[in-house]
N, C-alpha and C positions, 0 to 999 in steps of 0.2 A: 363485847365483853360482858354484856348484860347477864348472860347465863354461865359465866365463868370463862376462864382464860384458856385459849388453845396455844400450846407451845409445840413448835417443830424443831427437832434437833438433827442437823445435817452431820453425819458421822455418828449415827446412833449406836453403832456396834463398838464404839470405843470402850476401853476398860475404865475410862473415867465416868461413864454414865451413872453408875451407882452413887458416885460422889455428888453428881448433879441432882439425882433423885432425893438424896438425903437433905440437900439444901432446900429443895422445894417443899418437902414434907415439913421441915422445921419452920418454914415461913407461910404455911398454907393459910393461916388466919388472916394474913395481910395480902396474900396473893392466891385467891381461890381458883385453882386450876381445875378445868373440866376434863381436859384430855391432853395427852402428850403423844406426839408422833415421832417415832425414831425412824430415820431414813438412812439407807446406806447403799452401796453399790454391790453388784453380784459377788465380787471377791470377799466382801464383808458379811455376806448373808448369814453364815453359820454363827459368827460372833454376835451379830445383831439379834438373832433368835435366842441365843443363850442369855445375853444381857437384857433383852426385852422381857423375857420371862422372869428374870430376877427383879427387874424394875417393877413389874406388876406385883410380885410377891411383897416388895417393900411397901407399896401403896396399900395392899390388902392387909398388911400388918399394922397399918396406921388407922386412925379413926376416920379417914377421908375416902370418899368414893371417887376415885380418879381412874380413868381407863388409859392404858398404854397400848398404842398401836405400833406395829412394825410394818414397814413397806420398803420396796425398792423404787417406788414411783415418787420422785421428788415433788412433782406438781400436785399430786394427791395430798401429800403431807403439808404442803404450803397453803393449800386452799383455806382462806379465811383465818389464817394464823394471826395471833396477836403479837407473838414474839418468835423470832427465829434464832436459834443458837447454832453456832458452827464450831465443830471440833474434829473435822475430818483430816485425814492424812492421805494425800494422793499417792498411791503405790504402796501404802501401808508401811510396816517397819522394814521390809526388804529394801524399799527405796531409801530409807534413812541409813541403812547399813552401807549402801553404795555411796551415799553422800559423805559418810565418814571414812570408809576404807580407801576410796580412790585418792583423796588428798593425802591421807596418812602414808599411802604407798610411795608417795614422792616427797615425804618429809614435811608436808604442810598440814595445818590443823584441819581435822575433820570433825565438824560439830553441827548439831541440828539447826541452829539459827544463826550461827556466826561463820564468817569465812565462806569458802566455796560451797560447802554443803548447804548453808543457810540460803545462799542465793539461788541454788537449784531447787530448794524447797519452794521458794517464792515463784520460780519459773513454772513449777507444776501446779501450785495452789491458786495463783491469781486468776488464770483463765476460768477456773471452776467457780471461784467466788463471784466473778462477773456474770457467769451463767445463772448462778443462784439469784443475783440481784435482778436480772431480767425476768426470771420466773416470779420473783416477789412483786415486781411492777404489775404483772398480770393477775396474780392470784391473791396477794395480800398487800396492797399498796400502802396501807396505813401501819403495817407492822414495823417493829424495831428489829434490827439485825444486831445481835450480840455476838461478836466474833472472838473465839478463843483459838482459832486455827493459826498455827505458826507459819511463818514469822508474823506475829499478830499485828505489829505496827505497819509493816509493809502491806499486808493484806487489807487492813483498814484504810490505809492511804489509797490503795487501788480502788476500793469501793467508792470513796469520796471523789477521787480525781477522774477516774475513767468510768465508773458505774453511775456517777452523778446521783448518788444516793446519800442523803445527809442523815437519815434516821439510822445511824450506825454508831456503835461504841465498841472499841477494841479493848480486850481485857488480858490480864496476865496475873498469875498468882505470886510473882516475885515481890511486888511491893507489899502485898498483904503479909507474906512470910517475914519480910524485913520488919514491918511494924509490930507484928506479934512477938517476934524474937527479941526486939529491942526493948519492948515494954517489960517482957519477962526478965531481961537482963537488969533492968533498972528497978525491978520489984514493984512496978506500978501497973495499973490497968491501962489497956490500949487507949481508952477514952480520956486518960489523964494527959495524953501527949498530943501536940499539934504538929502536923506534918505538912511540908511543902515539897513536892516532887517536880522535877523538870528534866526533860530529855526526850529520847525516843525509846521504844520498847527494847528491853534488854540492854539499854545504854542510857541510864538516867542517874541522877544524883538527888539527894534529899537533905533537907535541914529539919531539925526537931526543936520544938519549944515545949516548956511545961505549961500547965493550964493557967498559970499566971502571966504567960506571954514571954517568959525569959528564954532566950536561945540557949539550949543545952547541948548543941551539936558537938562542941569541942569536948565537953565533959563525957558525952557518950562515946566519942572516939577513944578517950582514955579508958573507958570501961570495956570497950570492945577488945582492947589488948590485954585485959586482965582475964577475960573468959572467952570461950569460943563464940564466934558470931553465928547467928542462925543462917544457914545456907540451904538452898534447894538441894535435893538429894542427887541431882545430876551435875553439881559443880564441885570439882576437887578443891579442898580448902588449902590454898596457898595464900598466906596473909599479904595484904597490901602493905606498902611501906608507910609506917605511921607518920613520918615527917611529910609525906606527900598529902595525906589526908588533912594534917594540921594546916598545911599551906592553903589548900582549897577551901577549908572550913565547911566541907560538905562530906556526905558519906556516899560513895559510889555503890551501884548495885553489884551483886555477886558476879555477874557476867563481865564486869570490867576487868576481872582477872585475866581474861583472854587478851586484853590490850595492855594493862599496866604490868602484868607479869607473863607476857606472851611466851618467853623462852621456857619458863618453868611449866606452864600449862601445856605447851606443845610437847615437851619431854615426857610429861605424865601421860598425855594421850598416846604418844608413840609407844610407851611402855605397855599400856593396856592393849593397844593394837597388836603388839607382838606376842602377848601372853594370854590374858583372860578374854580378850576381844573388846571391841569398842563398846561405848555406852549403849548403842542401839542393839548390839548382840546381847548384852546383859539384860536390857529391857525386854527383848523378845522372849528370853527364858522366863523372866518374871511374869510377863503377860500370859504365857502358857499356864503357869501355876495359878494365876488369878482366874482364868477362864475355867480351869478345872474346879476351882472353888465355886464359881458362879453356877456351875451345872447342878450343884447340890440343891435338890428340891426343898430342903429345909432352910436354906440360907435366905433370910429376908432382911438383911442389914449389911451395911458396907463393911467388908473385912479389913482388919488392921493392916494386912499386907499391901493394900492399895496405897498407903502412905509412902511405901518404898518406891513407888512408881515415879515420884518427882512432882506430883500435882497437888501438894498440900494446899488447902484453902481455896481450891478451884471453885467450890460451890459458894464460898463466902464472897468471892468476887462476882461470879456470874449471877447467882440467884438474888443476891442483895441488889445488884444493879437493876434487874428486872422488877423486883419488888419496889424499888425506889422510883422507877418510872411509873409503874402502875398506880402506886398510892401517892405520888408526888411527895415523897419523903424528904427530898433534898439531902440525902445522905452523902457524906464526903467519901469519895472513892477515887483511886488512881486509875485513870483510863487513857486510852489512845483516842484522841478526838482532834477536830480541827483547831489549830493553834489560836487564831483570833487574838493575837497579841500577848498571850500568856508568857511566851518565851520570845522576847523581842529579837534575839539573835537568829531566828529563823523566820521565813515568810509567814504571813498571817494565814495563807490558804493551805499550808501543809499540815500533816497530822503529827502531833507530838504526844508524849505520854506525860500527863500532868495530874495534879490534884484537882478535882472538880466536884461540884455539888450536882448530884444526879436527881432530876425530878421529871415531871411530865413532859418537859420540852427537851429532855436529854441532858447534856453536860453543860454546866456553867463553870468555866475554868477559874481557878485561883491563880492570879498573876504571880509569876515567880521573879521576874526582873532579869536584867542582863547577867550572864554567866561570867566567871573570871576568864582570863585570857586563854589558858590552856584548855579549859573545858569548852569554851566557845569554839575554838579551833577544831577540837575533836568532833563536836556535835555537828558542825557545818560539813565536815568531811563525810561523816556517817550519813547525814541526810542526803548529800549529793549521791553517795553510793546507793542509798535506798531508791531514790528517784530514778537513777539509771537502771537499776535492777527491775523496777516496776515497768519502766518503759520497754525494756527488752522483753519482759514477760508478755506484754500486750502486743508488741509489734513483731516479735520473732526475729529482730535484727541482730545479726552476729556481731557487728561492730559495736553496737550499744552494749551488748553483753561483755565484750572485751574491755570496753571503757569502765564498766562497773567492776570487773575483776581487777583492773589496773589500779583503781582508786581505793579498793578495799584495804585497810591497814593490815589485815591478817594474811594477805596474799602477796608475797614478794613478786614484783612484776618481772616478766621475761618469758623465756621459752618453756620453763617448767610449769608456770602458771597457765600458759596457753594449752599445754599438753593436758593438764588436769581438767581444764574446762572442756576440752574436746572429748576426753574420755567420759566425762559426766554426761555430755550430750548423747553419746552412744549408749551409755548405761540406762538412760531414762527415755529412750526413743519412744516407747509406748505412750508416755504421758507428756510428750512435748511436740504435739502436732504443729504448733506455730513455728517450730524450728526444723520442719521436715526437709527443707532445701539444704540447710546446713548439715544435717545428719546424713543426708544422701551423699553430699560431697565428701564428708569424712569417711564414709564407707567405701566410696570409690577410691579414696587415697590409701585404703588398706589399713586404716587405724585399728588397733586392738586395745583391749583393756588389760592393763598390767596386773592388777590384783586378781588372783585366781577366784576368790569367793565372789567378788563384785562381778567378775566376768560370768560366773555360773548363774548368778541371780539375774543377770541381764539377758541371758539366753532363753 
């Protein structure tokens, strides 16, 4: 790093890349980047070229001399990298459309990181992240892996548990969004509040104190019911039951709506499925608009339309984490990392999402302590589901996948759930080589995909 920092971004053709560039430009004085390598697959070549050119324009418009490279050769991009960021989506948005539409076609929730769709995203993503880790062992063994690829917690767990790679931090913009929104609600600066988070990615709770150390969580809960809570753009705003939050004395993340208000969230999702299209279909239209903007040779800054994509504060999480490791800043950030006792209700060796100080050695967790009865039960079930999902992704074992489906709280067990799982296997055949034997069996049995659009995308 003597001559500046090299960053490699896996999934460089993502529409989020300008957000990442903005964050790096803002932090250049403390993170002197020399070059950034964007790497993608053949299917993402056109998008990567468009966004790569825009990324270079953003740097050229800054006071800093940074070169942006684009390549389809992952090993070339990783060579001697100091930090590797991951934001890839295996199968791109068409895969997410299948993840959503197939469950909805049977009356089950279809969602990017929760329920059946989230599990199949893990099945596709985990083998690739493990390949990336093996490449890193050869080409940049001292690099840090900063993972934003969803489902972020499960992907990070797979890196630690099966990749045997500890220099990894998993990130999500949801905690940042909550902190920023709550500070605004209270009329204070973010730094005036002290946060403690505990749980797993997209399934965590937090407590808040003022800068004198007084717990203000219950007062904040009251305030949340006076005004609208800050939510990611991709979560429908159905309020939690206030009495439930008062009982737990914590604030759940926005994604808990899929569990605490499952009926209402499912009904909303089904209504969109039948009318305007699922969230993935909406995002696909938004992405087309974004990439048309990115083609403009005069555009050298992040357009405001990107905030509608659902990734607000992405760069504040990813770039600040990298800057904190590089400069040993010990900044407090919510990350997915090895538990090491921070959440005593889960094993020490599993990955949790907690508040941590980020410095040169990675994450030093802030201990949260035991969770209340209901939250402890929820968390242990969710972690068991995650571990089964990861094991199935690595082994390709059908029985393990079925076990994961059966324990998932958003999937009613039985024949319908098994049918949805089988159709998703067929739909994602190209990206699930570890399940080749299972998929061959399903094809011989004459299984077909019920939803017409999902079937067309799978062909």
